[in-house]
C-alpha atoms as one frame of an Amber mdcrd trajectory, in Angstrom:
protein
   0.100  -0.059   0.002   2.919   2.591   1.303   4.290   1.299  -2.322   1.097
   2.210  -4.191   0.840   5.662  -2.303   4.545   6.903  -2.973   3.784   5.859
  -7.097   0.882   8.001  -6.890   3.094  10.457  -5.602   5.181  10.621  -7.742
   2.560  10.998 -10.647   0.627  13.738  -8.910   4.249  15.387  -8.558   5.187
  15.345 -12.848   1.945  16.134 -13.646   1.864  19.632 -11.717   5.852  20.277
 -10.920   6.416  18.824 -14.768   3.589  20.496 -16.451   5.375  23.978 -15.015
   8.631  22.725 -15.995   7.415  22.338 -19.943   7.410  25.533 -21.450   4.989
  24.781 -24.236   2.239  24.223 -21.736   2.694  27.811 -20.861   2.173  28.801
 -24.503  -1.142  30.515 -25.908  -2.898  29.015 -28.546  -1.685  31.483 -31.218
   2.164  30.853 -30.631   1.673  26.834 -29.528  -0.090  26.501 -33.534   3.518
  27.972 -34.922   5.645  25.769 -32.710   3.351  22.690 -33.461   3.162  22.927
 -36.715   6.940  23.549 -36.564   6.727  26.906 -39.670   6.215  30.177 -39.704
   4.019  30.890 -42.481   4.103  34.409 -43.931   2.185  36.265 -46.628   3.782
  38.211 -49.201   3.175  39.592 -52.149   3.680  37.636 -55.179   5.672  40.220
 -56.953   9.634  41.346 -56.391   9.227  44.808 -54.179  13.519  45.966 -54.572
  14.879  46.275 -50.818  11.801  44.354 -48.987  11.824  41.130 -50.922  13.632
  40.007 -54.401  15.637  37.721 -55.984  19.713  37.291 -55.858  21.556  36.569
 -58.572  21.644  32.804 -57.281  17.466  33.030 -57.012  17.599  33.179 -53.193
  15.395  35.692 -52.182  16.871  38.745 -50.297  15.929  41.521 -48.773  14.735
  43.495 -45.592  11.607  41.842 -45.205  13.139  38.418 -45.840  15.459  38.865
 -43.411  13.329  39.654 -40.610  10.932  36.513 -41.314  14.030  34.699 -41.446
  15.146  35.822 -37.734  11.765  35.447 -36.527  11.161  32.074 -37.670  14.596
  31.302 -35.784  13.651  33.009 -32.477  10.495  30.867 -32.702  12.695  27.963
 -33.509  10.285  27.068 -36.605  11.100  26.568 -40.333  10.261  29.923 -42.329
   7.301  29.220 -45.063   6.272  32.169 -47.579   2.832  32.311 -48.856   2.978
  34.315 -51.696  -0.568  34.014 -53.421  -1.410  37.937 -53.210  -2.010  40.097
 -56.507  -2.151  42.913 -54.319  -1.166  44.515 -51.230  -5.059  44.092 -49.663
  -4.910  40.632 -50.840  -1.857  39.916 -48.308  -3.965  41.244 -45.287  -7.086
  39.320 -46.596  -4.824  35.573 -46.446  -4.061  36.899 -42.791  -7.939  37.421
 -42.239  -8.585  34.336 -43.306  -6.349  32.638 -41.201  -4.139  31.332 -44.455
  -0.968  32.540 -42.875   0.388  33.484 -39.449   1.911  37.088 -40.284   1.574
  39.054 -43.058   5.182  40.809 -43.849   5.216  42.025 -47.021   6.027  46.361
 -46.820   2.779  46.389 -45.726   1.229  49.627 -44.802  -0.829  49.906 -41.637
  -3.899  51.479 -42.961  -7.217  52.345 -41.277  -8.893  50.244 -43.622  -7.029
  47.028 -43.450  -7.203  47.407 -39.848 -10.328  46.478 -40.263  -9.674  42.767
 -41.026  -6.441  42.763 -39.449  -4.551  43.703 -36.441  -1.228  45.451 -36.927
   2.080  45.684 -34.859   4.044  48.947 -34.416   5.720  49.911 -36.845   8.906
  48.285 -38.173   9.868  50.608 -41.187   8.922  53.654 -42.688   9.018  55.511
 -46.243   8.444  58.545 -47.583   5.781  59.110 -50.089   6.957  60.128 -53.624
   5.833  61.348 -57.038   6.912  60.620 -60.575   5.799  63.806 -62.792   5.718
  63.934 -66.243   7.921  67.030 -67.268   6.310  67.984 -70.115   2.550  67.795
 -68.799   3.636  69.672 -65.444   5.508  72.690 -67.805   2.024  74.007 -68.960
   1.322  74.941 -64.998   4.589  77.047 -65.161   2.199  80.413 -64.695   0.099
  79.163 -62.186   0.532  80.242 -58.493   1.195  77.013 -57.324   3.792  76.227
 -59.523   6.357  75.730 -56.774   4.358  73.728 -54.678   3.637  70.504 -56.118
   1.217  69.104 -53.608  -1.201  72.237 -54.064  -0.776  72.191 -57.891  -1.765
  68.584 -58.158  -4.792  68.616 -55.726  -7.059  70.394 -58.239 -10.259  69.204
 -60.853  -8.931  67.900 -63.921  -5.731  66.191 -62.597  -5.104  62.643 -62.586
  -2.810  60.933 -60.508  -1.422  56.979 -60.866  -1.455  54.385 -58.085  -0.875
  51.043 -58.099  -3.959  48.756 -57.681  -4.899  47.380 -54.262  -1.940  49.280
 -52.931  -2.212  51.944 -50.166  -1.437  54.434 -52.179  -5.158  54.407 -53.612
  -6.020  55.700 -50.193  -3.297  57.826 -50.072  -3.906  59.586 -53.060  -7.098
  60.074 -52.051  -6.258  62.100 -48.703  -3.498  64.037 -50.274  -5.088  64.973
 -53.433  -8.919  64.740 -52.901  -9.643  67.118 -55.415  -7.751  65.247 -58.228
  -9.170  61.945 -60.035  -7.087  58.709 -59.010  -5.947  55.844 -61.319  -5.252
  52.615 -60.488  -2.730  50.637 -62.605  -2.516  46.955 -62.039   1.928  47.397
 -61.857   4.196  50.209 -61.346   5.834  49.971 -64.854   2.476  50.502 -66.400
   1.525  52.977 -64.127   5.162  55.005 -64.834   4.383  54.177 -68.882   0.925
  56.086 -68.533   2.574  58.890 -66.827   5.505  59.389 -69.578   2.901  59.330
 -71.879   0.720  61.822 -70.276  -2.503  60.090 -69.440  -1.762  61.167 -66.021
   0.136  63.876 -64.776   1.853  61.956 -62.395   2.362  58.383 -60.232   2.284
  57.964 -56.368   4.342  55.948 -54.463   6.797  55.147 -52.167  10.566  56.778
 -52.041  12.192  53.282 -52.685  10.339  52.556 -55.678  10.568  55.666 -56.988
  14.310  55.916 -56.165  14.854  52.148 -57.702  12.769  53.081 -60.970  15.225
  56.240 -61.501  18.113  54.162 -61.032  17.070  51.058 -63.168  15.822  53.705
 -66.373  17.743  56.873 -65.557  16.247  57.956 -69.501  13.144  58.446 -67.946
  14.607  61.238 -66.164  13.935  63.331 -69.705  10.373  62.889 -69.293   9.611
  62.369 -65.914  10.946  64.432 -62.973  10.617  62.829 -58.638   9.322  65.000
 -56.054   8.804  63.792 -52.166   5.224  64.426 -50.447   5.873  66.892 -47.164
   4.729  65.913 -43.843   3.583  62.589 -44.785   4.845  58.839 -44.272   3.835
  55.393 -45.107   4.608  53.726 -42.325   5.113  49.211 -42.577   4.219  47.212
 -40.037   3.397  43.475 -39.565  -0.058  42.029 -39.848  -1.941  39.068 -37.870
  -5.069  37.584 -37.524  -7.350  39.697 -35.016  -7.145  36.430 -32.850  -3.834
  36.325 -32.423  -3.429  38.774 -29.446  -0.161  36.836 -28.048   1.379  36.598
 -31.237   0.813  40.159 -31.772   2.191  41.103 -28.052   5.747  38.910 -28.930
   5.974  40.652 -32.489   5.314  43.934 -31.095   8.102  43.006 -28.346  10.588
  41.491 -31.295  10.466  44.670 -33.539  11.263  46.527 -29.864  14.256  44.983
 -29.495  15.394  44.526 -33.084  14.975  48.334 -33.525  18.207  49.405 -32.353
  20.532  46.692 -33.439  18.929  43.703 -36.295  16.197  46.378 -37.963  19.023
  49.561 -38.014  22.025  46.903 -39.207  19.506  45.951 -42.240  18.846  49.926
 -42.940  22.276  50.380 -43.578  22.596  46.970 -45.626  19.874  47.847 -47.791
  19.478  51.484 -48.121  20.430  54.676 -47.147  17.134  56.639 -47.358  16.052
  56.922 -43.683
């Protein structure tokens, strides 16, 4: 009987104290889901976004978002898996809302519309907003009183501004230039080409894309000039499903810890824009 009682005591001991020693038993369900799967599924836009996600010469993916996703997966001690089904940036948020991925890390702007579907972390990056403007079409306004104040000049009836379809810049254009018309294009290349052809006066996007385009197409400087939007920035954040509150808190802490070391190192490695 004493032997049986001792065995019962040991069983109870390990049930109680063994559970406390086992960290996994203390994890919330959203973190546990990732750990048990052994994979962190990250939603990213399907196409290359230079500096954030693009293919190197060896066909391996590189970029700010790729390295951040890899670092997060490493700290969770799981494998990184990318879901690149999204054909627009809005679809990145939709994939998260549908539970098809754990987190969206895709130079994703933390807009109010998207925040109605998902939860956003604190921003981990910020960009200035920029314009590529048709020089010839702009010259027609040389006698306009706001010619040297481009934001006021473009904010008038009859002006058309191009943006990338399904991007945060659809909303940004409507907010910054409420009187102008906004034309959405399926790709950045199409939008810029139509700006060159003067079908729209300007194309609005982030400074990285505008600077990259200018470097890759120096001949376009004959037709297009770049301008930065003052007093406005595009903040980028990670998105999680609205139910995943503990994952959100963990990612916020990760960003807080990483901003002064890992993220600042990425900034130095990939760009000099901040």
